[in-house]
PADRENNU-494088 format. One record per residue (C-alpha): y, x, z negated. Coordinates in nm, 2 decimals, m for minus. Layout:
! residues N
+--------+--------+--------+
|     c2 |     c1 |     c3 |
+--------+--------+--------+
|      Y |      X |      Z |
...
+--------+--------+--------+
! end
This chain:
! residues 351
+--------+--------+--------+
|     c2 |     c1 |     c3 |
+--------+--------+--------+
|  12.35 |   7.03 |  m9.99 |
|  12.13 |   7.22 | m10.22 |
|  11.76 |   7.18 | m10.23 |
|  11.65 |   7.03 | m10.56 |
|  11.42 |   7.26 | m10.75 |
|  11.21 |   6.94 | m10.78 |
|  11.20 |   6.88 | m10.40 |
|  10.82 |   6.85 | m10.34 |
|  10.84 |   7.05 | m10.00 |
|  11.04 |   7.32 | m10.16 |
|  10.81 |   7.35 | m10.46 |
|  10.51 |   7.37 | m10.21 |
|  10.70 |   7.65 | m10.00 |
|  10.74 |   7.86 | m10.32 |
|  10.37 |   7.79 | m10.43 |
|  10.22 |   7.88 | m10.10 |
|  10.46 |   8.18 | m10.04 |
|  10.37 |   8.32 | m10.36 |
|   9.99 |   8.28 | m10.29 |
|  10.04 |   8.45 |  m9.95 |
|  10.24 |   8.74 | m10.10 |
|   9.97 |   8.79 | m10.37 |
|   9.68 |   8.83 | m10.11 |
|   9.68 |   9.17 |  m9.95 |
|   9.48 |   9.03 |  m9.67 |
|   9.77 |   8.79 |  m9.58 |
|  10.09 |   9.01 |  m9.63 |
|  10.19 |   9.33 |  m9.79 |
|  10.49 |   9.42 | m10.02 |
|  10.82 |   9.27 |  m9.88 |
|  10.65 |   9.20 |  m9.55 |
|  10.64 |   8.85 |  m9.42 |
|  10.88 |   8.56 |  m9.47 |
|  10.87 |   8.18 |  m9.48 |
|  11.12 |   7.91 |  m9.43 |
|  11.19 |   7.53 |  m9.45 |
|  11.45 |   7.35 |  m9.25 |
|  11.63 |   7.06 |  m9.44 |
|  11.94 |   6.84 |  m9.32 |
|  12.07 |   7.11 |  m9.09 |
|  12.01 |   7.40 |  m9.33 |
|  11.75 |   7.67 |  m9.29 |
|  11.61 |   7.79 |  m9.62 |
|  11.47 |   8.14 |  m9.55 |
|  11.33 |   8.42 |  m9.76 |
|  11.58 |   8.69 |  m9.84 |
|  11.55 |   9.05 |  m9.69 |
|  11.36 |   9.27 |  m9.91 |
|  11.24 |   9.02 | m10.15 |
|  10.86 |   8.97 | m10.20 |
|  10.67 |   8.64 | m10.11 |
|  10.46 |   8.72 | m10.43 |
|  10.77 |   8.67 | m10.64 |
|  10.85 |   8.32 | m10.51 |
|  10.78 |   8.12 | m10.81 |
|  10.93 |   8.38 | m11.06 |
|  11.26 |   8.45 | m10.90 |
|  11.52 |   8.31 | m10.64 |
|  11.41 |   8.45 | m10.30 |
|  11.54 |   8.18 | m10.06 |
|  11.89 |   8.14 |  m9.94 |
|  12.04 |   7.88 |  m9.70 |
|  12.17 |   7.94 |  m9.36 |
|  12.35 |   7.68 |  m9.14 |
|  12.11 |   7.62 |  m8.84 |
|  12.31 |   7.49 |  m8.56 |
|  12.55 |   7.78 |  m8.56 |
|  12.28 |   8.03 |  m8.58 |
|  12.10 |   7.88 |  m8.29 |
|  12.41 |   7.88 |  m8.08 |
|  12.44 |   8.24 |  m8.15 |
|  12.08 |   8.32 |  m8.05 |
|  12.12 |   8.12 |  m7.73 |
|  12.44 |   8.32 |  m7.64 |
|  12.26 |   8.65 |  m7.74 |
|  12.54 |   8.68 |  m7.99 |
|  12.47 |   8.99 |  m8.22 |
|  12.58 |   8.80 |  m8.51 |
|  12.24 |   8.62 |  m8.49 |
|  12.06 |   8.94 |  m8.57 |
|  12.18 |   8.98 |  m8.93 |
|  12.25 |   8.61 |  m8.96 |
|  12.50 |   8.69 |  m9.26 |
|  12.76 |   8.51 |  m9.09 |
|  12.59 |   8.18 |  m9.11 |
|  12.49 |   8.20 |  m9.48 |
|  12.62 |   7.91 |  m9.67 |
|  12.80 |   8.13 |  m9.94 |
|  12.86 |   7.86 | m10.20 |
|  12.49 |   7.81 | m10.21 |
|  12.40 |   8.18 | m10.23 |
|  12.53 |   8.28 | m10.58 |
|  12.32 |   8.58 | m10.59 |
|  12.46 |   8.72 | m10.27 |
|  12.11 |   8.76 | m10.10 |
|  12.08 |   8.88 |  m9.74 |
|  11.88 |   8.67 |  m9.49 |
|  11.53 |   8.81 |  m9.37 |
|  11.54 |   9.02 |  m9.06 |
|  11.35 |   8.75 |  m8.90 |
|  11.59 |   8.44 |  m8.97 |
|  11.65 |   8.40 |  m8.60 |
|  11.28 |   8.39 |  m8.54 |
|  11.25 |   8.10 |  m8.80 |
|  11.55 |   7.93 |  m8.65 |
|  11.43 |   7.90 |  m8.29 |
|  11.08 |   7.75 |  m8.39 |
|  11.15 |   7.37 |  m8.40 |
|  10.93 |   7.29 |  m8.69 |
|  11.04 |   7.22 |  m9.06 |
|  10.78 |   7.47 |  m9.20 |
|  10.75 |   7.81 |  m9.06 |
|  10.52 |   8.09 |  m9.21 |
|  10.53 |   8.44 |  m9.08 |
|  10.27 |   8.68 |  m9.22 |
|  10.12 |   9.02 |  m9.14 |
|   9.76 |   8.91 |  m9.21 |
|   9.52 |   9.19 |  m9.15 |
|   9.30 |   8.98 |  m8.95 |
|   9.58 |   8.93 |  m8.68 |
|   9.70 |   9.27 |  m8.71 |
|   9.37 |   9.43 |  m8.65 |
|   9.35 |   9.22 |  m8.30 |
|   9.72 |   9.25 |  m8.20 |
|   9.71 |   9.62 |  m8.20 |
|   9.43 |   9.64 |  m7.95 |
|   9.49 |   9.68 |  m7.58 |
|   9.28 |   9.37 |  m7.50 |
|   9.45 |   9.16 |  m7.77 |
|   9.57 |   8.87 |  m7.55 |
|   9.21 |   8.82 |  m7.39 |
|   9.05 |   8.85 |  m7.72 |
|   9.28 |   8.61 |  m7.90 |
|   9.25 |   8.36 |  m7.61 |
|   8.87 |   8.36 |  m7.65 |
|   8.91 |   8.27 |  m8.01 |
|   9.22 |   8.03 |  m8.01 |
|   9.15 |   7.82 |  m7.69 |
|   8.99 |   7.49 |  m7.77 |
|   9.08 |   7.51 |  m8.14 |
|   9.19 |   7.17 |  m8.23 |
|   9.55 |   7.11 |  m8.31 |
|   9.64 |   7.47 |  m8.22 |
|   9.91 |   7.53 |  m7.92 |
|   9.96 |   7.90 |  m7.92 |
|  10.17 |   8.17 |  m7.74 |
|  10.13 |   8.55 |  m7.73 |
|  10.44 |   8.77 |  m7.73 |
|  10.38 |   9.15 |  m7.67 |
|  10.55 |   9.38 |  m7.91 |
|  10.94 |   9.37 |  m7.92 |
|  11.18 |   9.47 |  m8.19 |
|  11.16 |   9.23 |  m8.48 |
|  11.47 |   9.01 |  m8.53 |
|  11.69 |   8.85 |  m8.25 |
|  11.50 |   9.02 |  m7.96 |
|  11.19 |   8.85 |  m8.09 |
|  11.33 |   8.54 |  m8.15 |
|  11.45 |   8.51 |  m7.80 |
|  11.12 |   8.62 |  m7.66 |
|  10.93 |   8.36 |  m7.87 |
|  11.20 |   8.09 |  m7.75 |
|  11.13 |   8.20 |  m7.39 |
|  10.75 |   8.20 |  m7.40 |
|  10.69 |   7.88 |  m7.62 |
|  10.63 |   7.55 |  m7.48 |
|  10.66 |   7.22 |  m7.65 |
|  10.45 |   7.19 |  m7.93 |
|  10.36 |   7.55 |  m7.99 |
|  10.28 |   7.58 |  m8.34 |
|  10.11 |   7.94 |  m8.34 |
|  10.27 |   8.25 |  m8.22 |
|  10.07 |   8.57 |  m8.22 |
|  10.29 |   8.88 |  m8.22 |
|  10.16 |   9.20 |  m8.05 |
|  10.14 |   9.50 |  m8.30 |
|  10.31 |   9.29 |  m8.56 |
|  10.15 |   8.98 |  m8.71 |
|  10.11 |   8.58 |  m8.70 |
|  10.36 |   8.29 |  m8.71 |
|  10.24 |   7.93 |  m8.78 |
|  10.46 |   7.62 |  m8.79 |
|  10.40 |   7.27 |  m8.89 |
|  10.58 |   6.94 |  m9.00 |
|  10.49 |   7.01 |  m9.37 |
|  10.42 |   7.33 |  m9.57 |
|  10.07 |   7.19 |  m9.66 |
|  10.00 |   7.16 |  m9.30 |
|  10.12 |   7.51 |  m9.23 |
|   9.92 |   7.66 |  m9.50 |
|   9.61 |   7.49 |  m9.35 |
|   9.68 |   7.63 |  m9.02 |
|   9.71 |   7.98 |  m9.14 |
|   9.36 |   7.94 |  m9.28 |
|   9.22 |   7.80 |  m8.96 |
|   9.38 |   8.07 |  m8.75 |
|   9.31 |   8.37 |  m8.97 |
|   8.94 |   8.26 |  m8.98 |
|   8.92 |   8.23 |  m8.59 |
|   9.07 |   8.57 |  m8.56 |
|   8.85 |   8.74 |  m8.82 |
|   8.66 |   9.04 |  m8.75 |
|   8.37 |   9.22 |  m8.92 |
|   8.48 |   9.49 |  m9.17 |
|   8.31 |   9.83 |  m9.13 |
|   8.17 |   9.98 |  m9.45 |
|   8.33 |  10.30 |  m9.59 |
|   8.18 |  10.57 |  m9.81 |
|   8.32 |  10.60 | m10.15 |
|   8.60 |  10.83 | m10.21 |
|   8.57 |  11.17 | m10.39 |
|   8.83 |  11.10 | m10.69 |
|   8.77 |  11.45 | m10.85 |
|   8.83 |  11.64 | m10.54 |
|   9.15 |  11.44 | m10.47 |
|   9.28 |  11.50 | m10.82 |
|   9.23 |  11.86 | m10.78 |
|   9.41 |  11.87 | m10.45 |
|   9.69 |  11.65 | m10.60 |
|   9.75 |  11.88 | m10.90 |
|  10.08 |  12.07 | m10.87 |
|  10.18 |  11.89 | m10.57 |
|  10.43 |  11.60 | m10.51 |
|  10.13 |  11.37 | m10.43 |
|   9.91 |  11.13 | m10.65 |
|   9.63 |  10.89 | m10.60 |
|   9.70 |  10.54 | m10.44 |
|   9.74 |  10.24 | m10.68 |
|   9.47 |  10.07 | m10.48 |
|   9.14 |  10.25 | m10.44 |
|   9.08 |  10.03 | m10.11 |
|   9.33 |  10.27 |  m9.95 |
|   9.08 |  10.57 |  m9.96 |
|   8.88 |  10.40 |  m9.68 |
|   9.10 |  10.51 |  m9.41 |
|   8.99 |  10.87 |  m9.47 |
|   8.64 |  10.82 |  m9.59 |
|   8.53 |  10.63 |  m9.29 |
|   8.56 |  10.85 |  m8.99 |
|   8.61 |  10.57 |  m8.74 |
|   8.91 |  10.43 |  m8.93 |
|   9.06 |  10.79 |  m8.95 |
|   9.01 |  10.84 |  m8.57 |
|   9.23 |  10.53 |  m8.52 |
|   9.48 |  10.61 |  m8.78 |
|   9.56 |  10.95 |  m8.68 |
|   9.65 |  10.87 |  m8.34 |
|   9.98 |  10.69 |  m8.44 |
|  10.14 |  10.37 |  m8.59 |
|  10.01 |  10.03 |  m8.51 |
|  10.27 |   9.80 |  m8.68 |
|  10.63 |   9.79 |  m8.79 |
|  10.58 |   9.78 |  m9.18 |
|  10.40 |  10.09 |  m9.18 |
|  10.69 |  10.28 |  m9.04 |
|  10.93 |  10.13 |  m9.27 |
|  10.73 |  10.21 |  m9.60 |
|  10.53 |  10.51 |  m9.51 |
|  10.70 |  10.67 |  m9.22 |
|  10.53 |  10.75 |  m8.89 |
|  10.14 |  10.75 |  m8.88 |
|   9.96 |  10.95 |  m9.12 |
|   9.91 |  11.34 |  m9.21 |
|   9.57 |  11.47 |  m9.20 |
|   9.46 |  11.77 |  m9.42 |
|   9.28 |  12.04 |  m9.26 |
|   9.01 |  12.21 |  m9.45 |
|   9.15 |  12.49 |  m9.67 |
|   9.49 |  12.34 |  m9.66 |
|   9.66 |  12.20 |  m9.96 |
|   9.90 |  11.89 |  m9.99 |
|  10.17 |  12.10 | m10.15 |
|  10.17 |  12.34 |  m9.86 |
|  10.16 |  12.08 |  m9.60 |
|  10.47 |  11.91 |  m9.75 |
|  10.65 |  12.25 |  m9.79 |
|  10.62 |  12.32 |  m9.42 |
|  10.69 |  11.97 |  m9.29 |
|  11.04 |  11.88 |  m9.19 |
|  11.00 |  11.55 |  m9.37 |
|  10.71 |  11.53 |  m9.63 |
|  10.45 |  11.30 |  m9.50 |
|  10.42 |  10.98 |  m9.72 |
|  10.05 |  10.95 |  m9.67 |
|   9.81 |  11.24 |  m9.65 |
|   9.44 |  11.15 |  m9.55 |
|   9.17 |  11.41 |  m9.68 |
|   8.88 |  11.35 |  m9.43 |
|   8.55 |  11.25 |  m9.62 |
|   8.73 |  11.23 |  m9.94 |
|   9.02 |  10.98 |  m9.94 |
|   9.40 |  10.96 |  m9.92 |
|   9.69 |  11.09 | m10.14 |
|  10.04 |  10.92 | m10.14 |
|  10.37 |  11.09 | m10.21 |
|  10.51 |  11.04 | m10.56 |
|  10.86 |  10.94 | m10.39 |
|  10.72 |  10.66 | m10.17 |
|  10.91 |  10.34 | m10.14 |
|  10.82 |  10.05 | m10.36 |
|  10.55 |   9.88 | m10.16 |
|  10.41 |  10.19 | m10.00 |
|  10.09 |  10.16 | m10.20 |
|  10.02 |   9.81 | m10.05 |
|  10.09 |   9.95 |  m9.69 |
|   9.83 |  10.23 |  m9.76 |
|   9.56 |   9.98 |  m9.84 |
|   9.68 |   9.78 |  m9.53 |
|   9.60 |  10.06 |  m9.30 |
|   9.25 |  10.09 |  m9.43 |
|   9.21 |   9.71 |  m9.41 |
|   9.33 |   9.69 |  m9.05 |
|   9.14 |   9.99 |  m8.91 |
|   8.83 |   9.89 |  m9.07 |
|   8.84 |   9.57 |  m8.85 |
|   8.89 |   9.75 |  m8.52 |
|   8.55 |   9.83 |  m8.34 |
|   8.51 |  10.21 |  m8.27 |
|   8.62 |  10.32 |  m7.94 |
|   8.84 |  10.01 |  m7.89 |
|   9.16 |  10.11 |  m7.70 |
|   9.46 |  10.08 |  m7.93 |
|   9.83 |  10.02 |  m7.85 |
|  10.06 |  10.24 |  m8.07 |
|  10.42 |  10.21 |  m8.12 |
|  10.61 |  10.46 |  m7.92 |
|  10.84 |  10.72 |  m8.07 |
|  11.15 |  10.50 |  m7.94 |
|  11.00 |  10.19 |  m8.10 |
|  10.95 |  10.36 |  m8.43 |
|  11.30 |  10.51 |  m8.41 |
|  11.48 |  10.18 |  m8.34 |
|  11.30 |  10.06 |  m8.67 |
|  11.42 |  10.34 |  m8.89 |
|  11.77 |  10.36 |  m8.77 |
|  11.81 |   9.96 |  m8.77 |
|  12.06 |   9.85 |  m9.01 |
|  11.83 |   9.57 |  m9.13 |
|  11.54 |   9.81 |  m9.22 |
|  11.77 |  10.06 |  m9.37 |
|  11.90 |   9.77 |  m9.61 |
|  11.53 |   9.68 |  m9.70 |
|  11.42 |  10.03 |  m9.77 |
|  11.74 |  10.07 | m10.00 |
|  11.61 |   9.76 | m10.18 |
|  11.27 |   9.90 | m10.20 |
|  11.41 |  10.24 | m10.33 |
|  11.63 |  10.05 | m10.59 |
|  11.32 |   9.85 | m10.70 |
|  11.13 |  10.17 | m10.77 |
|  11.37 |  10.35 | m10.98 |
+--------+--------+--------+
! end
């Protein structure tokens, strides 16, 4: 029943997963998930693990496919966690299936890749997303695509994908979320990601340089620090990016790793004072014209999401109407057992 470490397709899955995970334009931190179906078994990325580590540690576990599909069809809540369908004897590390395991199950291709590529996310956050995507994907050879407006990840998303897909659908665009591609082989799926991402690509707006000295002075004596990736500063140095980011949250992983939206520091205010008077200290603070500061207690992966915000908003044209997650949608993410588990793993990895 086990997949051999020398199985060419499984090796290819690990190699491609690691490459996707290492590219901040393809996915970030523990975001994204990949899978391979073999002999009635769905080998899927474990919750809270990073695609970037696919070649260095065990991040895949086996799930019995047919019982899981039956549970999805019956809207059985056991399909949401999928833990009841894990083949325990083949899961010695006790890994927990990805929150998107049911999504991978309902897509009838052996290789399925789900990523949060910034090219896709920059489009699917727009109110005109479906029309813009249709103009770019219609007629693209070998692509049969479907669009799913935002629904909660996991079982609700799996059922929606199953409902809107037609035979041969190999690309699914997820509103306010990301991209799924599927193919007969891992190599074909990888090529499909490159073609679709290129078709969805948008120009990147230039951003002024950050004022590092000013940020360091503001951070001194506060619970904040400079971000690990300097590219994150563009959210605050580019007024157009900031105008988009300050209005709300565009995609789920921002909520999971950085909380709701961003805080904007007013002139004359300080990060320490802002944190002290806030019911929950903001994880990400934008200092207009200067750059961003990130909370020292941010979850492992928060820095990657801080950079993603700059990458995404820099690809949305100024004045474009954007769909933001509602308060209710944010709350169902932060109170969802699957995301509580993923945040606990991220917190443990940091300590």
